[in-house]
FIMITI-520984 format. One line per 10 residues: for each residue z, y, x of C-alpha. Coordinates in steps of 0.25 Angstrom, whole numbers. Layout:
N
Z:Y:X ~ ...
***
This chain:
212
28:108:-129 ~ 24:100:-117 ~ 23:106:-104 ~ 10:105:-96 ~ 11:96:-84 ~ 15:104:-71 ~ 5:106:-60 ~ 3:96:-49 ~ -5:96:-37 ~ -20:93:-40
-21:79:-34 ~ -7:75:-39 ~ -11:80:-53 ~ -23:70:-53 ~ -14:59:-49 ~ -4:62:-60 ~ -14:63:-71 ~ -19:49:-67 ~ -5:43:-66 ~ -1:49:-80
-13:41:-86 ~ -7:28:-80 ~ 6:28:-87 ~ 1:15:-94 ~ 2:8:-81 ~ 17:9:-81 ~ 23:-4:-87 ~ 34:-5:-97 ~ 45:-9:-88 ~ 42:2:-78
42:12:-90 ~ 56:9:-93 ~ 61:12:-79 ~ 53:25:-79 ~ 59:29:-93 ~ 73:28:-86 ~ 69:38:-76 ~ 62:47:-87 ~ 75:46:-96 ~ 84:50:-84
75:63:-82 ~ 75:65:-97 ~ 90:65:-99 ~ 92:74:-87 ~ 81:84:-91 ~ 86:85:-106 ~ 100:90:-101 ~ 94:99:-91 ~ 99:92:-79 ~ 92:90:-66
84:77:-65 ~ 86:71:-51 ~ 78:59:-47 ~ 80:51:-34 ~ 70:41:-31 ~ 76:30:-21 ~ 69:20:-12 ~ 75:13:0 ~ 68:21:11 ~ 64:34:3
50:33:9 ~ 40:29:-2 ~ 43:26:-16 ~ 55:35:-18 ~ 47:47:-13 ~ 35:44:-21 ~ 43:43:-34 ~ 51:56:-31 ~ 39:64:-29 ~ 31:58:-41
44:60:-50 ~ 45:75:-45 ~ 30:77:-48 ~ 31:71:-61 ~ 43:79:-66 ~ 35:91:-62 ~ 22:87:-68 ~ 29:84:-82 ~ 38:97:-81 ~ 51:89:-81
60:99:-75 ~ 72:98:-66 ~ 68:85:-59 ~ 72:83:-45 ~ 67:70:-38 ~ 72:65:-25 ~ 70:52:-17 ~ 79:44:-7 ~ 81:31:-1 ~ 93:22:3
88:26:17 ~ 79:37:22 ~ 66:34:30 ~ 53:44:27 ~ 44:47:16 ~ 33:37:20 ~ 20:43:24 ~ 12:33:16 ~ 19:38:3 ~ 17:52:7
2:50:8 ~ 2:42:-5 ~ 8:54:-12 ~ -1:64:-6 ~ -13:55:-10 ~ -9:57:-25 ~ -7:72:-24 ~ 7:76:-18 ~ 7:86:-8 ~ 16:81:3
18:89:16 ~ 27:84:28 ~ 36:95:32 ~ 45:88:42 ~ 42:77:53 ~ 51:66:58 ~ 54:52:53 ~ 57:57:39 ~ 48:69:36 ~ 50:78:25
38:81:15 ~ 35:92:5 ~ 29:86:-7 ~ 22:94:-18 ~ 16:89:-31 ~ 13:103:-37 ~ 11:117:-32 ~ 23:121:-40 ~ 37:120:-35 ~ 43:116:-21
39:103:-14 ~ 47:91:-14 ~ 53:88:-1 ~ 52:73:3 ~ 58:65:14 ~ 66:52:15 ~ 81:52:12 ~ 92:43:6 ~ 93:45:-9 ~ 107:52:-7
101:62:4 ~ 107:76:1 ~ 92:81:-1 ~ 92:73:-14 ~ 100:76:-27 ~ 111:66:-27 ~ 118:67:-40 ~ 114:63:-54 ~ 100:58:-51 ~ 92:46:-55
90:36:-44 ~ 76:30:-45 ~ 75:18:-36 ~ 61:17:-32 ~ 62:4:-24 ~ 68:-9:-27 ~ 75:-10:-13 ~ 83:3:-16 ~ 86:-1:-30 ~ 92:-14:-26
99:-9:-13 ~ 105:4:-18 ~ 113:0:-30 ~ 120:14:-31 ~ 113:27:-29 ~ 124:37:-28 ~ 122:50:-37 ~ 112:43:-46 ~ 115:44:-61 ~ 104:34:-64
96:24:-56 ~ 82:19:-60 ~ 74:8:-52 ~ 60:12:-53 ~ 55:4:-41 ~ 41:4:-35 ~ 34:-6:-25 ~ 34:-1:-11 ~ 21:4:-5 ~ 27:2:9
24:-13:7 ~ 9:-10:10 ~ 11:-1:22 ~ 1:-4:32 ~ -8:-12:23 ~ -22:-9:17 ~ -15:-7:4 ~ -5:4:9 ~ -12:16:3 ~ -15:9:-10
-1:5:-12 ~ 5:18:-9 ~ -5:25:-19 ~ -1:15:-29 ~ 14:17:-28 ~ 12:32:-28 ~ 4:31:-41 ~ 14:22:-48 ~ 26:30:-44 ~ 18:43:-49
14:36:-62 ~ 28:32:-65 ~ 35:45:-61 ~ 25:53:-70 ~ 28:43:-81 ~ 43:46:-80 ~ 41:61:-82 ~ 30:60:-92 ~ 41:53:-101 ~ 48:66:-102
37:74:-107 ~ 38:76:-122
***
């Protein structure tokens, strides 16, 4: 018997319902990459192992955070248990405020809990369970789980310049265009929103493949 989808925060649920209707926007080549990630989750899950996903981008400021949070929310929504999602970079900067706002706009509840150059945030996608703690870090930071994980490369620069990700049992390049390219332009808000929706759509698709 299929489990009912888990609860999400109200605005986020509206966003998710719409994105699920848009899976036909995902092209065939893209689906093959997403299937690789889904297969990794499936193989770990069927043997009762913890599923660890680490989304990696050069500065761990935008795409890797967005993908991490969407993946964790998607696993929750489709009742795929024992999934832990992290993010990191080849260097640490900060979770970019534009990306934070774009995630808030689609329904994530994000609260800044520390100040400074690299603040920490509590992120909620449901009233159930603890929040995700988000801040910029290197991919091998002790905060992350650094053994037997899938390294998902979310930007081409990190994929090309980080040939070896220590501790990863598999590596999948699911890269996204950088909304940073539009910072300070009239298209800034539109492009961040587009990227948040694209990443959300694709992470929901990954976990939807695991629902029988």
